[in-house]
Every structure is written in structure tokens, then in C-alpha cells.
C-alpha positions as CSV (number, residue, x, y, z in Angstrom):
1,X,12.7,-34.0,52.7
2,X,15.3,-31.2,52.6
3,X,17.1,-30.7,55.9
4,X,16.6,-27.4,57.7
5,X,20.2,-26.3,57.3
6,X,20.0,-26.9,53.6
7,X,16.8,-24.8,53.4
8,X,18.6,-22.0,55.2
9,X,21.5,-22.1,52.8
10,X,19.3,-22.1,49.8
11,X,17.2,-19.2,51.1
12,X,20.4,-17.1,51.8
13,X,21.7,-17.9,48.3
14,X,18.5,-16.8,46.7
15,X,18.4,-13.5,48.7
16,X,22.1,-12.8,47.8
17,X,21.4,-13.5,44.2
18,X,18.5,-11.0,44.2
19,X,20.6,-8.4,46.0
20,X,23.5,-8.9,43.5
21,X,21.1,-8.3,40.5
22,X,19.7,-5.2,42.2
23,X,23.2,-3.8,43.0
24,X,24.2,-4.4,39.4
25,X,21.3,-2.2,38.4
26,X,22.5,0.5,40.8
27,X,19.8,0.2,43.4
28,X,18.8,-1.9,46.5
29,X,15.4,-2.0,48.0
30,X,13.4,-4.1,50.4
31,X,11.0,-6.7,49.0
32,X,7.5,-5.3,48.5
33,X,4.9,-6.0,51.1
34,X,2.6,-9.0,50.3
35,X,-0.4,-6.7,49.4
36,X,1.8,-4.5,47.2
37,X,3.3,-7.5,45.5
38,X,-0.1,-9.0,44.8
39,X,-1.2,-5.6,43.3
40,X,1.9,-5.5,41.2
41,X,1.3,-9.0,39.9
42,X,-2.3,-8.3,39.1
43,X,-1.2,-5.2,37.2
44,X,1.5,-7.2,35.4
45,X,-1.0,-9.8,34.3
46,X,-3.3,-7.2,33.0
47,X,-0.5,-5.4,31.1
48,X,0.8,-8.6,29.6
49,X,-2.7,-9.7,28.5
50,X,-2.9,-6.5,26.6
51,X,0.6,-6.8,25.1
52,X,-0.1,-8.9,22.0
53,X,2.0,-7.1,19.5
54,X,5.5,-8.2,18.5
55,X,7.1,-4.9,19.7
56,X,5.5,-5.0,23.2
57,X,6.7,-8.5,23.7
58,X,10.2,-7.7,22.5
59,X,10.3,-4.8,25.0
60,X,9.7,-7.2,27.9
61,X,12.1,-9.8,26.5
62,X,14.9,-7.2,26.2
63,X,15.1,-6.7,30.0
64,X,17.4,-9.0,32.1
65,X,15.1,-11.8,33.3
66,X,16.6,-12.1,36.8
67,X,16.4,-8.4,37.3
68,X,12.7,-8.3,36.2
69,X,11.7,-11.2,38.5
70,X,13.7,-9.9,41.5
71,X,12.1,-6.5,41.3
72,X,8.6,-8.1,41.5
73,X,7.4,-6.3,38.4
74,X,6.4,-9.4,36.4
75,X,5.0,-12.5,37.9
76,X,5.9,-16.0,36.9
77,X,2.8,-16.3,34.8
78,X,3.6,-13.0,33.1
79,X,7.2,-14.1,32.4
80,X,6.0,-17.3,30.9
81,X,3.7,-15.4,28.6
82,X,6.4,-12.8,27.7
83,X,8.9,-15.5,26.8
84,X,6.7,-17.1,24.3
85,X,8.5,-17.3,20.9
86,X,7.7,-14.6,18.4
87,X,5.0,-15.9,15.9
88,X,6.3,-16.9,12.5
89,X,6.0,-14.1,9.9
90,X,3.5,-15.4,7.4
91,X,3.1,-12.3,5.3
92,X,2.7,-12.9,1.6
93,X,3.3,-10.7,-1.4
94,X,2.8,-11.5,-5.1
95,X,6.1,-11.7,-6.9
96,X,6.8,-9.2,-9.6
97,X,9.7,-8.6,-11.9
98,X,10.7,-5.1,-13.1
99,X,9.5,-4.2,-16.5
100,X,12.3,-4.8,-19.0
101,X,13.8,-2.3,-21.5
102,X,12.2,-2.6,-25.0
103,X,13.5,-1.7,-28.4
104,X,11.2,0.8,-30.0
105,X,12.1,-0.6,-33.5
106,X,10.9,-4.1,-32.4
107,X,8.3,-3.4,-29.8
108,X,7.0,0.2,-30.1
109,X,3.7,-0.3,-28.3
110,X,3.1,-0.2,-24.5
111,X,-0.4,-1.0,-23.2
112,X,-1.5,-1.1,-19.6
113,X,-4.4,-0.5,-17.2
114,X,-4.2,2.4,-14.8
115,X,-3.7,1.6,-11.1
116,X,-5.4,3.8,-8.5
117,X,-4.3,1.7,-5.5
118,X,-2.1,3.2,-2.9
119,X,-1.7,0.3,-0.4
120,X,2.0,-0.4,-1.1
121,X,3.1,3.1,0.0
122,X,1.5,2.7,3.5
123,X,2.8,-0.8,3.8
124,X,6.3,0.4,2.9
125,X,5.9,3.2,5.5
126,X,5.0,0.6,8.1
127,X,8.1,-1.5,7.5
128,X,10.4,1.6,7.6
129,X,8.8,3.0,10.7
130,X,9.5,-0.2,12.5
131,X,13.1,-0.2,11.4
132,X,13.0,-2.7,8.6
133,X,13.5,-2.4,4.8
134,X,10.4,-3.8,3.1
135,X,10.4,-7.0,1.1
136,X,11.2,-6.3,-2.5
137,X,7.8,-7.6,-3.7
138,X,6.0,-5.3,-1.2
139,X,7.2,-2.3,-3.2
140,X,5.0,-1.4,-6.2
141,X,6.4,1.8,-7.7
142,X,3.1,3.0,-9.2
143,X,1.3,2.7,-5.8
144,X,4.0,4.9,-4.3
145,X,3.6,7.4,-7.1
146,X,-0.2,7.5,-6.8
147,X,-0.3,7.9,-3.1
148,X,0.4,11.6,-3.7
149,X,-1.9,14.1,-5.5
150,X,-0.5,16.3,-8.3
151,X,-1.7,19.6,-9.7
152,X,-2.8,18.3,-13.1
153,X,-5.2,20.4,-15.2
154,X,-8.9,19.5,-14.7
155,X,-10.9,18.1,-17.6
156,X,-12.4,20.7,-19.9
157,X,-14.3,18.7,-22.5
158,X,-16.7,15.8,-22.7
159,X,-14.4,13.3,-21.1
160,X,-14.5,12.7,-17.3
161,X,-10.7,13.1,-17.0
162,X,-7.9,15.0,-18.6
163,X,-4.5,13.6,-19.7
164,X,-1.4,15.6,-19.8
165,X,2.3,14.8,-20.5
166,X,5.6,16.3,-19.5
167,X,9.1,15.5,-20.7
168,X,12.5,16.2,-19.1
169,X,15.9,14.6,-18.5
170,X,15.9,11.5,-16.3
171,X,17.5,12.5,-13.0
172,X,19.4,9.2,-12.8
173,X,20.8,9.5,-16.3
174,X,20.7,13.0,-18.0
175,X,21.2,11.4,-21.5
176,X,17.8,9.7,-21.2
177,X,14.4,11.3,-20.9
178,X,11.6,10.8,-18.4
179,X,8.1,11.1,-19.8
180,X,5.3,11.7,-17.3
181,X,1.7,10.9,-18.2
182,X,-0.8,12.4,-15.8
183,X,-4.5,11.7,-15.5
184,X,-6.8,13.9,-13.6
185,X,-10.5,12.9,-13.0
186,X,-13.3,15.4,-12.7
187,X,-13.9,16.7,-9.2
188,X,-17.2,15.7,-7.5
189,X,-17.9,16.9,-4.0
190,X,-18.8,14.1,-1.5
191,X,-22.1,15.8,-0.8
192,X,-23.0,15.6,-4.5
193,X,-22.2,11.8,-4.9
194,X,-25.0,9.4,-5.8
195,X,-26.6,7.7,-2.9
196,X,-24.4,4.9,-1.5
197,X,-25.4,1.4,-0.5
198,X,-22.4,0.2,1.6
199,X,-21.7,-3.2,3.2
200,X,-19.0,-3.3,5.8
201,X,-17.5,-6.8,5.7
202,X,-15.4,-7.0,8.8
203,X,-13.0,-9.8,9.8
204,X,-13.4,-10.5,13.5
205,X,-11.3,-13.7,13.6
206,X,-8.7,-14.4,16.2
207,X,-6.0,-13.1,13.9
208,X,-7.6,-9.7,14.2
209,X,-7.0,-9.5,18.0
210,X,-4.3,-6.9,17.9
211,X,-4.4,-3.1,18.5
212,X,-3.4,-2.5,14.8
213,X,-6.2,-4.7,13.5
214,X,-9.8,-4.8,14.8
215,X,-9.6,-1.8,17.1
216,X,-8.1,0.3,14.2
217,X,-10.8,-1.1,11.8
218,X,-13.5,0.1,14.3
219,X,-12.0,3.5,14.7
220,X,-11.6,3.9,10.9
221,X,-15.2,2.9,10.1
222,X,-16.5,5.2,12.8
223,X,-14.9,8.1,11.0
224,X,-16.8,7.1,7.8
225,X,-20.0,7.1,9.8
226,X,-19.6,10.8,10.3
227,X,-19.8,11.4,6.5
228,X,-23.0,9.4,5.9
229,X,-26.0,11.2,4.5
230,X,-29.7,10.3,5.0
231,X,-29.9,8.8,1.5
232,X,-26.9,6.5,2.2
233,X,-27.4,3.0,3.7
234,X,-25.0,0.7,5.6
235,X,-25.2,-3.0,6.4
236,X,-22.5,-4.9,8.3
237,X,-21.4,-8.6,7.9
238,X,-18.9,-10.1,10.3
239,X,-17.0,-13.4,10.0
240,X,-14.8,-15.6,12.1
241,X,-15.7,-19.3,12.7
242,X,-19.2,-18.3,11.4
243,X,-20.7,-15.5,9.4
244,X,-23.4,-13.3,10.5
245,X,-25.3,-10.1,9.6
246,X,-24.3,-7.8,12.5
247,X,-26.3,-4.9,11.1
248,X,-29.2,-4.9,8.7
249,X,-29.3,-2.2,6.0
250,X,-29.6,1.1,8.0
251,X,-30.1,4.6,6.8
252,X,-27.2,7.0,7.1
253,X,-29.0,9.3,9.5
254,X,-29.2,6.6,12.1
255,X,-25.6,7.1,13.0
256,X,-25.9,6.0,16.7
257,X,-27.3,2.6,15.7
258,X,-24.4,2.1,13.2
259,X,-21.8,3.2,15.8
260,X,-23.1,0.8,18.4
261,X,-22.9,-2.1,16.0
262,X,-19.3,-1.2,15.1
263,X,-18.3,-0.7,18.7
264,X,-19.6,-4.1,19.9
265,X,-17.3,-6.1,17.6
266,X,-14.9,-8.6,19.2
267,X,-12.2,-10.8,17.8
268,X,-12.1,-14.6,18.1
269,X,-12.3,-17.8,16.0
270,X,-10.9,-18.9,12.6
271,X,-11.5,-17.1,9.3
272,X,-14.3,-18.3,7.0
273,X,-13.6,-15.8,4.3
274,X,-15.4,-17.2,1.2
275,X,-18.8,-17.7,2.9
276,X,-18.5,-14.2,4.4
277,X,-18.0,-12.6,1.0
278,X,-21.0,-14.4,-0.4
279,X,-23.2,-13.2,2.5
280,X,-21.9,-9.6,2.0
281,X,-22.9,-9.7,-1.7
282,X,-26.4,-11.0,-0.7
283,X,-26.7,-7.9,1.6
284,X,-25.5,-5.6,-1.2
285,X,-28.0,-7.0,-3.6
286,X,-30.8,-6.7,-1.1
287,X,-30.1,-3.0,-0.6
288,X,-29.1,-2.3,-4.2
289,X,-29.6,1.4,-5.3
290,X,-30.1,1.7,-9.0
291,X,-27.8,4.5,-10.3
292,X,-26.1,4.7,-6.9
293,X,-22.9,3.5,-5.4
294,X,-23.1,-0.2,-4.4
295,X,-19.9,-1.3,-2.7
296,X,-18.5,-3.7,-0.2
297,X,-15.8,-2.6,2.1
298,X,-13.7,-5.6,3.2
299,X,-11.6,-4.9,6.3
300,X,-9.2,-7.7,7.1
301,X,-5.6,-8.8,7.4
302,X,-6.4,-11.1,4.4
303,X,-5.7,-14.3,6.4
304,X,-8.6,-16.4,4.9
305,X,-8.0,-19.9,6.3
306,X,-11.3,-21.6,6.2
307,X,-13.4,-22.6,3.2
308,X,-10.9,-21.6,0.5
309,X,-8.7,-23.9,-1.4
310,X,-7.8,-21.6,-4.3
311,X,-7.6,-17.8,-4.5
312,X,-9.2,-18.0,-7.9
313,X,-12.5,-19.1,-6.3
314,X,-12.9,-15.7,-4.7
315,X,-11.7,-13.8,-7.7
316,X,-14.2,-15.6,-10.0
317,X,-17.0,-14.8,-7.6
318,X,-16.0,-11.1,-7.3
319,X,-15.7,-10.8,-11.1
320,X,-19.3,-12.2,-11.5
321,X,-20.7,-9.8,-8.9
322,X,-19.1,-6.7,-10.5
323,X,-21.1,-7.4,-13.6
324,X,-24.2,-6.8,-11.5
325,X,-22.9,-3.3,-10.5
326,X,-21.5,-4.2,-7.0
327,X,-17.9,-3.2,-6.5
328,X,-15.5,-4.2,-3.8
329,X,-12.9,-2.2,-1.9
330,X,-10.3,-3.8,0.4
331,X,-8.8,-2.2,3.5
332,X,-5.8,-4.0,4.8
333,X,-4.7,-4.0,8.4
334,X,-2.0,-5.4,10.7
335,X,1.2,-7.3,10.3
336,X,2.8,-10.7,10.8
337,X,0.2,-12.7,8.8
338,X,-0.8,-10.0,6.3
339,X,-1.9,-11.5,3.0
340,X,-1.4,-8.6,0.6
341,X,-1.6,-10.5,-2.6
342,X,-5.2,-11.5,-2.0
343,X,-6.1,-8.0,-0.9
344,X,-4.8,-6.3,-4.0
345,X,-6.0,-8.8,-6.5
346,X,-9.6,-9.1,-5.4
347,X,-9.9,-5.3,-5.2
348,X,-8.6,-5.1,-8.8
349,X,-11.1,-7.8,-10.0
350,X,-13.9,-6.2,-8.0
351,X,-13.7,-2.8,-9.7
352,X,-12.6,-1.2,-6.4
353,X,-9.4,0.0,-4.8
354,X,-7.0,-1.3,-2.3
355,X,-5.6,0.7,0.6
356,X,-3.5,-0.4,3.6
357,X,-4.4,1.4,6.8
358,X,-1.5,1.7,9.3
359,X,-2.9,4.5,11.4
360,X,-6.1,6.4,12.2
361,X,-4.8,9.3,10.2
362,X,-4.5,7.1,7.1
363,X,-8.0,5.8,7.7
364,X,-9.2,9.4,7.6
365,X,-7.3,10.2,4.5
366,X,-8.8,7.2,2.6
367,X,-12.4,7.3,3.9
368,X,-12.9,11.0,4.7
369,X,-10.5,13.3,2.8
370,X,-10.6,11.1,-0.3
371,X,-14.2,9.8,0.1
372,X,-15.3,10.8,-3.3
373,X,-12.4,9.3,-5.2
374,X,-12.6,6.2,-3.1
375,X,-16.2,5.4,-3.8
376,X,-17.5,7.5,-6.7
377,X,-16.3,6.0,-10.0
378,X,-16.3,8.5,-13.0
379,X,-14.6,6.3,-15.6
380,X,-14.4,2.5,-15.8
381,X,-11.9,0.1,-17.5
382,X,-9.4,2.9,-18.2
383,X,-6.5,1.8,-20.5
384,X,-3.5,3.7,-21.8
385,X,-1.5,2.8,-24.8
386,X,1.7,4.5,-25.9
387,X,3.2,3.9,-29.4
388,X,6.8,5.2,-29.6
389,X,8.4,6.6,-32.7
390,X,11.5,4.5,-33.4
391,X,13.0,7.4,-35.4
392,X,13.2,9.5,-32.2
393,X,13.2,6.8,-29.4
394,X,15.5,3.8,-29.5
395,X,14.5,2.3,-26.1
396,X,11.7,2.6,-23.6
397,X,10.8,1.3,-20.2
398,X,7.6,1.6,-18.2
399,X,8.4,2.2,-14.6
400,X,6.0,0.2,-12.4
401,X,2.6,-1.2,-13.4
402,X,4.2,-4.6,-13.8
403,X,0.9,-6.4,-12.8
404,X,-1.2,-4.0,-15.0
405,X,0.5,-4.6,-18.3
406,X,-1.8,-5.7,-21.1
407,X,-1.3,-7.2,-24.5
408,X,-1.6,-4.8,-27.4
409,X,-4.7,-6.4,-28.7
410,X,-6.4,-6.0,-25.2
411,X,-6.6,-2.3,-25.7
412,X,-9.7,-2.4,-27.9
413,X,-11.1,-5.5,-26.4
414,X,-13.8,-4.1,-24.2
415,X,-14.3,-7.5,-22.4
416,X,-10.8,-7.1,-20.9
417,X,-11.1,-5.6,-17.4
418,X,-9.1,-2.6,-16.4
419,X,-9.0,0.0,-13.6
420,X,-11.7,2.3,-12.4
421,X,-10.9,6.0,-11.7
422,X,-12.7,7.8,-8.9
423,X,-13.8,11.5,-8.8
424,X,-10.9,13.9,-8.3
425,X,-8.3,11.2,-8.5
426,X,-4.9,11.9,-10.1
427,X,-2.9,9.0,-11.6
428,X,0.7,9.1,-12.8
429,X,2.7,6.9,-15.1
430,X,6.4,7.3,-16.0
431,X,8.4,6.1,-19.0
432,X,12.2,6.2,-19.2
433,X,13.2,6.8,-22.8
434,X,16.5,6.7,-24.7
435,X,16.7,9.1,-27.6
436,X,18.1,7.8,-30.9
437,X,21.9,8.5,-30.9
438,X,22.3,8.2,-27.1
439,X,23.8,5.1,-25.5
440,X,21.1,2.8,-24.2
441,X,21.0,-0.4,-22.1
442,X,20.6,-2.7,-25.0
443,X,23.5,-3.6,-27.3
444,X,23.1,-3.2,-31.1
445,X,22.0,-6.4,-32.8
446,X,24.0,-7.7,-35.8
447,X,21.0,-8.1,-38.0
448,X,19.0,-5.0,-36.9
449,X,17.3,-3.3,-39.9
450,X,17.0,0.4,-39.9
451,X,13.6,1.7,-38.9
452,X,11.2,2.6,-41.7
453,X,11.1,6.3,-42.6
454,X,8.2,8.0,-40.7
455,X,5.5,9.9,-42.5
456,X,6.3,13.6,-43.1
457,X,4.9,15.7,-40.3
458,X,5.5,13.1,-37.6
459,X,9.3,13.5,-37.3
460,X,9.1,15.6,-34.2
461,X,6.8,13.1,-32.4
462,X,8.3,10.9,-29.7
463,X,5.1,8.9,-29.6
464,X,1.3,8.7,-29.8
465,X,-0.9,8.3,-26.7
466,X,-4.3,6.6,-26.8
467,X,-6.8,6.4,-23.9
468,X,-9.8,4.2,-23.8
469,X,-12.5,4.0,-21.0
470,X,-16.2,3.3,-20.4
471,X,-18.7,5.6,-18.8
472,X,-19.9,3.9,-15.5
473,X,-22.6,1.3,-16.2
474,X,-21.8,1.3,-20.0
475,X,-20.5,-1.6,-22.0
476,X,-19.1,0.3,-25.0
477,X,-15.8,2.2,-24.6
478,X,-14.9,5.7,-25.7
479,X,-11.4,6.5,-27.1
480,X,-9.4,9.6,-27.6
481,X,-5.7,10.2,-28.5
482,X,-3.0,12.8,-28.9
483,X,0.6,13.0,-30.2
484,X,3.5,13.6,-27.8
485,X,6.0,16.0,-29.3
486,X,9.7,16.3,-28.7
487,X,9.0,20.0,-28.3
488,X,7.6,19.2,-24.9
489,X,11.1,18.6,-23.6
490,X,11.8,21.0,-20.7
491,X,15.1,22.0,-19.3
492,X,13.6,22.8,-15.9
493,X,10.7,20.5,-15.0
494,X,8.0,21.6,-12.6
495,X,7.7,20.7,-8.9
496,X,5.3,17.8,-9.4
497,X,7.5,16.3,-12.1
498,X,10.6,16.4,-9.8
499,X,8.7,15.0,-6.8
500,X,7.2,12.2,-8.9
501,X,10.7,11.4,-10.2
502,X,12.0,11.3,-6.6
503,X,9.2,8.9,-5.6
504,X,9.9,6.7,-8.6
505,X,13.6,6.7,-7.8
506,X,12.9,5.8,-4.2
507,X,10.7,2.9,-5.1
508,X,13.3,1.5,-7.6
509,X,16.0,1.8,-5.0
510,X,13.9,-0.3,-2.5
511,X,13.5,-2.9,-5.3
512,X,17.2,-3.0,-5.9
513,X,17.8,0.0,-8.2
514,X,18.8,-2.1,-11.2
515,X,18.3,0.8,-13.7
516,X,19.6,3.7,-11.6
517,X,23.3,3.6,-11.8
518,X,24.9,5.6,-9.0
519,X,21.6,7.5,-8.2
520,X,21.0,7.0,-4.4
521,X,19.0,8.1,-1.4
522,X,20.8,11.5,-1.2
523,X,19.7,12.2,-4.8
524,X,16.2,11.2,-4.0
525,X,16.0,13.5,-1.0
526,X,17.5,16.4,-2.9
527,X,15.0,15.9,-5.7
528,X,12.0,15.5,-3.4
529,X,12.9,18.7,-1.5
530,X,13.2,20.6,-4.7
531,X,9.7,19.4,-5.8
532,X,8.0,19.6,-2.4
533,X,6.0,22.7,-3.3
534,X,3.1,23.8,-1.1
535,X,2.7,20.3,0.4
536,X,-0.9,20.5,1.7
537,X,-1.2,18.0,4.5
538,X,2.6,17.6,4.9
539,X,2.6,14.3,2.9
540,X,5.7,15.2,0.9
541,X,7.7,16.2,3.9
542,X,6.8,12.9,5.6
543,X,8.1,11.1,2.5
544,X,11.5,12.8,2.9
545,X,11.7,11.4,6.4
546,X,11.0,7.9,5.0
547,X,13.9,8.4,2.6
548,X,16.2,9.2,5.6
549,X,15.0,6.0,7.4
550,X,15.6,3.8,4.3
551,X,19.0,5.2,3.8
552,X,20.0,4.5,7.5
553,X,18.8,0.9,7.1
554,X,20.5,0.2,3.8
555,X,23.9,-1.6,4.3
556,X,26.8,0.3,2.8
557,X,28.5,-1.8,0.2
558,X,32.3,-2.0,0.6
559,X,34.3,-0.1,-2.0
560,X,36.3,-3.0,-3.5
561,X,38.1,-0.6,-5.8
562,X,39.5,1.4,-3.0
563,X,43.3,1.3,-2.8
564,X,45.2,1.5,0.4
565,X,48.5,3.3,0.0
566,X,51.6,1.4,0.8
567,X,53.3,2.2,4.1
568,X,56.3,4.4,3.5
569,X,59.7,2.9,4.2
570,X,61.5,4.0,7.3
């Protein structure tokens, strides 16, 4: 038993320590009354229980522990919770390598599938907004490009989209050219879309228990409910340790019933992803609308940890179901354990699109402002092929689309899957070209043979563009083509061209900038501001702010070539 004198000494020491900490903070106050202290502790417990995100925990951990305890703001239980280690970052991204430079004399043909996804841009924005540079593999340049809309001409003939080209000097190397290929799909108002049979497939596992996950999913889906028409139908499947049909197929004019079902969702349990997707497809088949839009919306952080041993299992199942006319769109949420590779790949296989939702505003952009382009497919399996004329172009490089590149023989193989393009969607691709006679990145080869003479009349062509696609629901593809002339070279490109070049430069810088020379963030910003244009919605100005953040986060490399002058002799 501790002697009374010792207890007195210990008590005085504790009180003096508390006073010292308070004095160091510049204030001294009496301890709170018991009732007040209990109230503060209850409030602290409630606040800490709500503080599940990394940044909220870090804010508590940043305060001096003794000062926090002495002031009575956080109880012992709260401090124990606040001092839990930050969870390990388990985010996963598919590794990609930048497209290499190709010799036009040896490999004149470029073939790839269009990409209408935009998820990479939002994910990059999330990292930068939190004060971090994104992982290299999280940056897919084509998804940054296609986040923005461009003023491409609308289609005027039998095809559901128009293709335009523009040629100008590459901003990072004026001796090279930048070729922009733009695709613009026919506009269809949301009210004129075919009837939609939608299945919300919502992850309610324990990993979704965070403000930027399930609550944001619910708020995002509630916005979509506002847009439903009487002819539309919605079912909802949820999954955690088990899977269940939370809402049977319900007509779009029963909005309150759908809202209530979304609002009552709660997170908890592990993630049985594969069985949930199977159940969602069952619901989609049960409510199938012939000639309509039949689509699953998967909302998750992608952390499928039950029932799956191989990602290929899901991809195979999704590929089989798309043949029956049911597509799949993925909406990614959250951070820390985000599995983007799965999200992007199953959307690609499922003839859908992939978006990352980092805010309610972004949810509105994807599911309200771009509703028609998100759901209403006007062209399927869209492939582009560019054949370069080696008499005019010595080298070429496709910027982005690394995981969409196809073999040359895949272009006319209608069994090879490619991208779907939604109504009103604009898609952009960029090539960097080295004209014959200008210094390229590849050294001359000893045994190179001169290119064969081109057929008269084709000398002014830099290349030949072919486009192939299917009408929705059809199995045979349609093809059209056009030559790209050197006469299209412009001394002063348009706003859209400059802005697209700025976005491409930004994405390449985030991936290491291997092909950009001395072109940096200041150049990106200047180019983006020059091409900002009308900027409806302010998306381009917001991009400029991201450029500023990325520049501030990028370490400045030391100038090893700098010379310090010798100190003059006295």
C-alpha cells in the first residue's frame, strides 16, 4: 500500500505537470467540474467514433498528448482509439509502361480501342488535393484527356459519331508534330433514351464504413433517382458477409420507395464480391428490357476479399453476360484499400465505363450531367487504326492508351472486344510525330533500307485513318476511313488543341516525363490557360489549380551543372 505522504507527493507532481503543460500553451484554467468533464468525455467518445478517416486521426495525433489529456478534451478511451496505427495502404494499380517510339518504316500501323473512362483523373485529383503526388501507375493519360469535353463537330452522316483531326507543333518539342484525333458521338437527350433496367450493386462491407465511401455512394445514387422516368426500373443488390436483394425491380416513378431502400444501407462484414455480381446479373436478367438499357452499376472500393481466388473469374463471368446484352459500369469510392485495377478492368470487359467518385459534385457530373453518355451506348467495339506514311513521318508515338493497344490483325477481327461510346461523348487521342528530316529519338540503323516510294498522289499524306465499330446489338462491324494530310498543319492551333496538349503534358509529367525534355509544370499551366476557352462548369480552371499543387509537391532536382565562382583573393 502506498504511504499517505507518497500519495500526496504524487498528487502534487501530477498537478504541477498539468499546470506546466497549460502554461506552455499560454493558458491556465481550473479543472472542469465533474458533470462538465463527463459531458466532454461523452462528446469526445462520439467524435472519435465518427473519426474513421486517416486525416481525422492524424489531426488528433498531431496535438501534444499531455496537453490534450490535461485539458480534458479527450478521454483515456478516446486517446487509445486516436493512437491506433494508421492502416496499411493497400491500394492497387495495374502496372503500365509508356508506349514506345516506333519507326514508321518498320512499324507504320497503330491500332487501339477507344477509352471512354475518366476514373484516373478523379483519382489523381484526390491524391493531389490531399497533398500527395499520385502513384505513377494511377496516372493514365487518356483518362485525364477524356475527363474534359471538347468542341468537336457533331456527326452529319450515317455514322453515330464524327472523327476529326488537327495537326500542330508539339509544345514540348517544336520540331515534332502533335496529331489530335477527336471523336464526337451523336447527342441524345436523357429524356429520349431507351427505357433503362438498372441494378444498383452496392458494397456494404466493413471496408465501406467511411464518409468517403458508403455515405457518398448513397448520396450519389439519390441524385440518379431524381432522373428516373416511369419507364425505367431499378433493383438493388447489397453484399457484405452475405448477399441480398435489398430492392426488387421497381418502376422509376416510385422514387420514395427507391430512396428509402438506399437510405437504410449500413456497412459491416466482409466482402463476398463474386456471389454478389452473380445475384446482380440474375436481377438484371429478370427485369431485362428488350431494346432498352440493361446495366449494372457496381459501387465499391473494389476490395473483394471473399469468394474470389483469381480476378479472371470475374472478368470471364462479366464477358459472358455482356453477350446477353447486360453491361456493367463501375463507380469507385474511397481510399486506403482501393483496388482500381479490378474496377477498371471489369468495366472494360463489361461494355461499361469506369468512374472514380471523390465528391458529390463528381457523382452529379457522372450520373446526372453526363447521364446519356454514361448509359446510352450509340457505338460498340470502336477501334481506331492509323497507318503512317514513312516518306513523311519517320517516328511516331501514341500518348496514353497503353492498356488499349491492339494487334494490327485485331482491327478487322469482330470477335475482339473494344470500347463502347455513349451518346454525346467526346474522345481524344494524341500522337507525337517526327517528320522526315528532323531529329528523332531513335538513332539511325546501320542496315536501314530507304522506304519504298509512295504511290503518286499520296506524297502529302502523313497517314491514313481507319475507324471500325458496331451498331448496338449488332455482330457485324461497319468501317470508314480518311486520309490525314500534311496540309492540316496549323501554325496556331485552337483552344481545345492547346488544352488537350496541356493535359497530356501534365499526365506525362506525373508519370516521369520521359519524352518531354525541359517542358515543365509552368509550361503546362501557360498552355492550359491559353486554351481554357469558355470553360463551362469551371473544369479547366480547376485543372490549372491541380497543376499548381503538383508543381508544389514535386521535388526540385539539384542543378549539378551549376558552378560556384571562386572566392576572390584578398
